[in-house]
C-alpha positions as CSV (number, residue, x, y, z in Angstrom):
1,M,-16.5,37.2,12.9
2,A,-13.0,36.5,11.8
3,S,-10.4,39.0,13.0
4,S,-9.4,41.5,10.4
5,G,-5.8,41.2,11.4
6,F,-5.7,37.4,11.1
7,S,-4.3,35.8,8.0
8,P,-4.7,32.0,8.0
9,A,-1.9,29.8,6.7
10,A,-2.1,28.2,3.2
11,P,-5.2,25.9,3.0
12,P,-4.7,22.2,3.1
13,I,-4.8,20.5,-0.3
14,F,-6.6,17.1,-0.6
15,N,-4.9,14.7,-3.0
16,G,-7.2,11.7,-2.4
17,E,-5.3,10.3,0.6
18,G,-5.6,11.0,4.3
19,Y,-9.1,12.3,4.0
20,H,-9.8,12.2,7.8
21,I,-6.8,14.4,8.5
22,W,-7.7,16.8,5.7
23,V,-11.3,17.2,7.1
24,V,-10.0,18.3,10.5
25,K,-7.6,20.8,8.9
26,M,-10.1,22.1,6.4
27,K,-12.8,22.6,9.1
28,T,-10.4,24.7,11.2
29,Y,-9.4,26.7,8.0
30,L,-13.1,27.4,7.3
31,Q,-13.7,28.4,10.9
32,A,-10.8,30.8,10.8
33,L,-12.5,32.5,7.8
34,D,-15.9,32.5,9.5
35,L,-17.2,30.2,6.7
36,W,-17.8,26.9,8.5
37,E,-21.5,27.6,9.4
38,V,-22.2,28.2,5.7
39,V,-20.9,24.8,4.9
40,N,-22.3,22.9,7.9
41,L,-25.8,24.4,8.1
42,D,-26.4,25.2,4.4
43,V,-29.2,27.5,5.2
44,E,-31.0,28.5,2.0
45,L,-30.6,32.1,1.1
46,V,-33.8,34.0,1.6
47,P,-34.7,36.3,-1.3
48,L,-34.9,40.0,-0.6
49,R,-38.2,41.4,0.3
50,V,-39.8,44.2,-1.7
51,N,-38.3,47.6,-0.8
52,P,-35.5,46.2,1.4
53,T,-33.5,48.5,3.6
54,V,-29.9,49.2,3.1
55,A,-29.0,46.9,6.0
56,Q,-31.0,44.1,4.6
57,I,-29.4,44.5,1.2
58,R,-25.9,44.5,2.8
59,Q,-26.7,41.4,4.9
60,H,-28.1,39.5,1.9
61,A,-25.0,40.4,-0.1
62,D,-22.7,39.2,2.7
63,E,-24.5,35.9,3.0
64,R,-24.3,35.3,-0.7
65,T,-20.6,36.2,-0.7
66,K,-19.9,33.8,2.1
67,R,-21.5,30.9,0.2
68,H,-19.3,31.8,-2.8
69,K,-16.2,32.1,-0.6
70,A,-16.9,28.7,1.0
71,M,-17.5,27.1,-2.3
72,S,-14.2,28.6,-3.6
73,C,-12.3,27.3,-0.6
74,I,-13.5,23.7,-1.1
75,Q,-12.9,23.7,-4.8
76,N,-9.4,25.2,-4.5
77,C,-8.4,22.9,-1.7
78,V,-8.6,19.7,-3.8
79,L,-6.6,18.5,-6.8
80,D,-8.2,18.8,-10.2
81,V,-8.9,15.1,-10.4
82,I,-11.0,15.4,-7.3
83,F,-12.5,18.7,-8.3
84,T,-14.2,17.0,-11.3
85,R,-16.3,15.0,-8.8
86,I,-17.8,18.0,-7.1
87,M,-17.9,20.5,-9.9
88,A,-21.6,19.9,-10.4
89,C,-22.5,20.7,-6.8
90,E,-24.3,24.0,-6.4
91,T,-23.7,24.6,-2.7
92,P,-20.7,24.2,-0.4
93,K,-22.7,21.8,1.7
94,Q,-23.3,19.5,-1.3
95,A,-19.6,19.5,-2.2
96,W,-18.6,18.8,1.4
97,N,-21.1,15.9,1.7
98,K,-20.0,14.5,-1.7
99,L,-16.4,14.3,-0.6
100,K,-17.4,12.7,2.7
101,E,-19.5,10.1,1.0
102,E,-16.8,9.1,-1.4
103,F,-13.7,9.2,0.8
104,Q,-15.1,8.4,4.2
105,G,-17.6,5.9,3.0
106,I,-21.0,5.0,4.0
107,E,-21.9,4.2,7.6
108,R,-21.4,0.4,7.1
109,T,-17.9,1.0,5.8
110,R,-17.2,3.4,8.7
111,Q,-18.3,0.8,11.2
112,Q,-16.1,-1.8,9.6
113,Q,-13.1,0.5,9.8
114,L,-13.8,1.2,13.5
115,L,-14.1,-2.5,14.2
116,N,-10.7,-3.2,12.6
117,L,-9.1,-0.3,14.5
118,R,-10.6,-1.4,17.8
119,R,-9.1,-4.9,17.2
120,D,-5.7,-3.3,16.4
121,F,-5.9,-1.4,19.6
122,E,-6.7,-4.5,21.7
123,N,-3.8,-6.5,20.1
124,L,-1.2,-3.8,20.8
125,K,1.7,-5.0,23.0
126,M,5.0,-3.4,23.9
127,E,7.9,-4.9,21.9
128,E,11.7,-4.2,22.0
129,E,11.1,-0.4,22.1
130,T,11.0,2.6,24.4
131,V,7.9,3.8,26.2
132,K,7.7,6.8,24.0
133,Q,7.9,4.6,20.8
134,Y,5.2,2.4,22.2
135,S,2.9,5.3,23.1
136,D,3.3,6.7,19.6
137,R,2.1,3.4,18.1
138,I,-0.9,3.5,20.4
139,M,-1.8,7.1,19.5
140,V,-1.6,6.3,15.8
141,V,-4.5,3.8,16.2
142,V,-6.4,6.0,18.7
143,N,-6.2,9.1,16.5
144,S,-7.5,7.0,13.6
145,I,-10.5,6.0,15.7
146,R,-11.2,9.5,16.8
147,L,-11.0,10.8,13.2
148,L,-13.9,8.4,12.4
149,G,-16.0,10.2,15.0
150,E,-15.7,7.8,18.0
151,Q,-14.9,9.2,21.4
152,F,-11.8,7.6,23.0
153,S,-11.0,8.6,26.6
154,E,-7.4,9.1,27.9
155,V,-8.2,6.8,30.8
156,R,-8.7,3.9,28.4
157,I,-5.3,4.7,26.8
158,V,-3.6,4.8,30.2
159,E,-5.1,1.4,31.2
160,K,-4.0,-0.1,27.9
161,M,-0.4,1.0,28.5
162,I,-0.3,-0.2,32.1
163,S,-1.8,-3.6,31.3
164,T,0.6,-4.3,28.4
165,L,3.9,-3.1,29.8
166,P,6.7,-5.8,30.3
167,E,7.7,-7.1,33.7
168,R,10.6,-4.7,34.1
169,Y,8.1,-1.9,34.7
170,E,6.1,-3.6,37.5
171,A,8.1,-1.9,40.3
172,K,7.4,1.5,38.8
173,I,3.7,0.8,38.3
174,S,3.4,-0.4,41.9
175,S,5.1,2.8,43.1
176,L,2.7,4.9,41.1
177,K,-0.3,3.0,42.4
178,D,0.9,3.7,46.0
179,S,1.3,7.4,45.4
180,K,-1.5,8.2,42.9
181,D,-4.9,7.2,41.6
182,L,-4.1,5.6,38.3
183,T,-7.6,6.4,37.0
184,S,-6.8,10.1,37.2
185,I,-3.2,10.0,36.0
186,S,-2.6,11.6,32.6
187,L,-1.0,9.8,29.7
188,T,1.8,12.4,29.6
189,E,2.5,12.0,33.3
190,L,2.6,8.2,33.0
191,I,5.0,8.3,30.0
192,N,7.3,10.8,31.7
193,A,7.5,8.6,34.9
194,L,8.3,5.5,32.9
195,Y,10.7,7.3,30.6
196,A,12.6,8.5,33.7
197,Q,13.0,4.9,34.8
198,E,14.3,3.9,31.4
199,Q,16.9,6.7,31.5
200,R,18.1,5.6,35.0
201,R,18.3,1.9,33.9
202,A,20.2,2.9,30.7
203,S,22.6,5.1,32.8
204,R,23.4,2.3,35.2
205,L,23.9,-0.2,32.4
206,E,26.3,2.2,30.7
207,E,28.3,2.7,33.9
208,H,28.5,-1.1,34.4
209,Q,29.7,-1.7,30.9
210,K,32.2,1.1,31.1
211,G,33.6,-0.3,34.4
212,A,33.8,-3.8,33.0
213,F,35.6,-2.5,29.9
214,Q,38.1,-0.5,32.1
215,A,38.7,-3.6,34.3
216,K,39.3,-5.7,31.3
217,T,41.7,-3.2,29.7
218,K,43.6,-2.9,33.0
219,S,43.9,-6.6,33.3
220,S,45.1,-7.0,29.8
221,S,47.8,-4.2,30.3
222,S,49.0,-5.8,33.5
223,S,49.2,-9.3,31.9
224,F,51.2,-7.8,28.9
225,A,53.6,-6.0,31.2
226,Y,54.1,-9.2,33.3
227,K,54.8,-11.3,30.3
228,G,57.3,-8.7,29.0
229,K,59.2,-8.7,32.3
230,M,59.3,-12.5,32.5
231,T,60.6,-12.6,28.9
232,L,63.5,-10.3,29.7
233,R,64.4,-11.9,33.0
234,D,63.9,-15.5,32.0
235,K,65.5,-15.3,28.6
236,P,67.9,-18.2,28.2
237,K,71.5,-17.3,28.2
238,S,73.8,-18.1,25.4
239,D,75.4,-21.5,25.3
240,A,78.8,-20.0,24.4
241,P,79.9,-19.2,28.0
242,R,78.7,-22.5,29.1
243,R,80.7,-24.3,26.5
244,R,83.8,-22.2,27.4
245,D,83.6,-23.3,31.0
246,Q,83.6,-27.0,30.1
247,P,87.1,-28.7,29.9
248,C,88.4,-29.6,26.5
249,R,88.0,-33.3,25.8
250,H,91.4,-33.4,24.1
251,C,93.6,-31.7,26.6
252,K,91.3,-31.5,29.6
253,R,92.0,-27.8,30.0
254,H,89.7,-24.8,30.1
255,G,89.6,-21.5,28.3
256,H,89.5,-22.5,24.6
257,P,87.1,-24.3,22.2
258,E,87.9,-27.8,21.1
259,A,88.2,-26.7,17.5
260,N,91.3,-24.7,18.5
261,C,93.0,-27.2,20.7
262,W,96.6,-28.2,19.7
263,F,96.1,-31.7,21.0
264,R,93.2,-32.7,18.8
265,P,94.0,-35.8,16.6
266,N,93.7,-34.1,13.2
267,V,95.7,-30.9,14.1
268,Q,98.3,-29.8,11.4
269,C,101.1,-27.4,11.7
270,Q,100.9,-24.3,9.7
271,Y,104.4,-24.8,8.4
272,G,103.7,-28.3,7.1
273,P,104.6,-31.7,8.4
274,C,106.9,-31.6,11.4
């Protein structure tokens, strides 16, 4: 019996999509209310015998109430557009099977879906992504297969991951083979081991890039400082002192520019012609 102190969460509402997920949630919800057997077994309610006892009357009333509760749960856990498809069903089992037939499909459709999902699983390969991202992609396909009722072992998932990992993980896989039996390793343990390797590789790459950047920055700073010093030291001196040291071509003397020389041919006295 359901615990009197337990109050299940709001029931899952089926909108026509994701039927396989809704079925799992709905089954758990009905089990929490102790109503799943009423839906699954659909035992016909036996009429009361003549002169029934109080216990028999109470049991008969409880069974009838459970059927109504289960029917109410199914009807209220679907949208109105879907409710119209099961409104003519008289028992919760009929309503449940009606939804299953329409949204899961007949056996031939189910087998075709399984065939497509198995093909998707076999074609999965790791791309430019992390181990966790790859494992998530695998589990999406695996869970879809399981929802269609097919058993899918964890060993098979582990084998799939190991066989499709890129070459950069070979050293880690070899190390795991030497230390453990890979047929008994869990998927979580495998992912954690590979994820740890990814973290170490990413850390080393980050340190290498940081060191290269610092070296480049230091080299650029040194080059800039060197060029600055060379510019100041090797800056060409003015030509004025050099011209002042040269002798005047008019008087052959030093210490004055040629333009001010009194012996230049075109010199004129400031007081006029002498």
